[in-house]
C-alpha positions in Angstrom: -16.6 17.5 7.0 -14.0 20.3 6.2 -11.5 18.7 8.6 -11.8 15.4 6.8 -11.4 17.0 3.4 -8.3 18.9 4.6 -7.0 15.6 6.0 -7.4 14.0 2.6 -5.7 17.0 0.9 -2.8 16.8 3.3 -2.5 13.1 2.7 -2.4 13.7 -1.1 0.4 16.2 -0.6 2.3 13.7 1.5 1.7 11.1 -1.1 3.3 13.4 -3.8 6.3 13.9 -1.5 6.7 10.2 -0.9 6.6 9.6 -4.7 9.1 12.4 -5.3 11.5 11.3 -2.6 11.2 7.5 -2.7 9.4 6.3 -5.8 10.8 8.6 -8.6 9.9 6.0 -11.2 6.2 6.9 -10.5 6.6 10.7 -11.1 4.9 10.6 -14.5 1.7 9.1 -13.0 -1.2 10.9 -11.4 -2.5 9.7 -8.1 -5.5 10.5 -6.1 -7.0 9.2 -2.8 -10.6 8.4 -1.8 -12.4 6.7 1.0 -14.9 4.0 0.0 -16.8 1.1 1.4 -14.5 -1.8 0.4 -15.8 -5.4 0.7 -12.7 -7.6 0.8 -9.7 -5.3 1.5 -8.5 -2.3 3.4 -7.2 -0.6 0.3 -7.5 -1.1 -3.5 -5.6 0.5 -6.3 -7.5 1.3 -9.5 -5.6 2.1 -12.7 -7.4 4.5 -15.0 -5.9 4.6 -18.4 -2.2 4.5 -18.8 -1.2 7.2 -16.3 -3.7 7.6 -13.5 -4.2 5.6 -10.3 -6.8 6.0 -7.6 -6.1 4.6 -4.1 -9.4 3.6 -2.5 -9.0 3.3 1.3 -11.7 1.6 3.3 -14.0 3.9 5.3 -12.9 2.1 8.5 -9.5 3.8 8.2 -10.9 7.3 8.2 -9.7 7.9 11.8 -6.5 5.9 11.5 -3.3 7.8 12.2 -1.2 9.4 9.4 1.6 6.8 9.8 -0.9 4.0 9.3 -2.3 5.5 6.1 1.2 6.1 4.8 2.1 2.5 5.5 -0.9 1.4 3.5 -0.1 3.8 0.6 3.6 2.8 0.5 2.6 -0.8 0.3 0.4 -0.1 -2.7 3.1 2.1 -4.3 5.5 -0.8 -4.0 3.1 -3.0 -5.9 2.8 -0.4 -8.7 6.6 0.1 -8.8 7.2 -3.7 -9.1 4.6 -4.1 -11.9 5.9 -1.2 -14.0 8.2 -3.2 -16.1 5.8 -6.0 -16.9 4.8 -6.3 -20.5 1.2 -7.0 -21.5 1.4 -10.8 -21.4 3.6 -10.7 -18.2 1.0 -8.4 -16.5 -1.8 -10.8 -17.5 0.1 -13.8 -16.1 0.9 -11.8 -12.9 -2.8 -11.0 -12.4 -3.7 -14.6 -13.1 -1.2 -16.0 -10.7 -2.1 -13.5 -8.0 -5.7 -14.5 -8.3 -5.2 -18.2 -8.5 -2.0 -19.3 -6.8 -1.9 -18.5 -3.1 1.9 -19.0 -2.8 2.5 -16.5 -5.6 0.1 -14.0 -4.0 1.9 -14.4 -0.6 5.3 -13.8 -2.2 3.9 -10.7 -4.0 2.6 -9.2 -0.8 5.9 -10.0 1.1 7.9 -8.4 -1.8 5.8 -5.3 -1.6 6.5 -5.0 2.1 10.2 -5.6 1.6 10.2 -2.8 -1.0 8.5 -0.5 1.4 11.1 -1.2 4.1 14.0 -0.7 1.6 12.5 2.6 0.5 12.5 3.8 4.1 8.9 3.2 5.2 9.4 0.2 7.4 8.2 2.0 10.6 5.0 3.1 8.8 4.4 -0.5 7.7 5.0 -1.6 11.2 2.5 0.9 12.5 0.0 -0.3 9.9 0.5 -4.0 11.0 0.1 -3.1 14.7 -3.0 -1.1 13.8 -4.4 -4.1 12.0 -3.6 -6.4 14.9 -5.4 -4.1 17.3 -8.4 -3.2 15.2 -8.9 -6.4 13.2 -7.7 -9.3 15.4 -8.9 -11.9 12.9 -6.9 -10.4 10.1 -4.0 -12.6 8.9 -1.4 -10.9 6.9 0.1 -12.3 3.7 2.9 -9.8 4.0 5.6 -9.5 6.6 4.5 -10.1 10.2 5.0 -7.6 13.0 7.9 -9.8 14.3 9.6 -10.0 10.9 9.3 -6.2 10.5 10.7 -5.6 14.0 13.7 -7.8 13.1 14.3 -6.1 9.8 14.1 -2.7 11.5 16.5 -3.7 14.2 13.9 -3.4 16.9 14.3 -7.0 18.1 
C-alpha cells in the first residue's frame, strides 16, 4: 500500500512539472489524482469549483507504466486547456455537442491528442494508445490512431 501511495505522490509531482513546463495557462489551478472504479472511461476529470480539478484514473491502470499514465493525464490537460477560454454559454454548448454529436466529440478528442503532441507528449500518448491496444483490444479510439501518431512523430 505504501508503494502505491508513493507512486501516486510521485505522479502528482510529475503532473505539477508537466503543468509548469508545458501547460502554464493551468498554473493557477489545483490538480489531484485518484484511482477509482470508472464505468465508461479510463479517466475522468472532475472540476470542483472554479479552480480545482480531480483526475480520476480507472483502477485497471494502477499497474500501467508511468509513460502511459502521463499520456492519459496530458490528454486530459489538453481538454482543460482548450476549454479555458469558453464563456458560460459556449461551455454549455460544448458540453451539449460533445454529449450529442458524435462528429463533434471525435474532433474534440483528436484536437486534445494533437495538443498533447504539440506540447511535447506525443510519445507518451503513443505509449498510452499501444497500451490500450494490448490490454483493451476491443477499444476503439476517437482520438488519433497509433499509425497517425507514428506519422506525426516521424516514426513511420
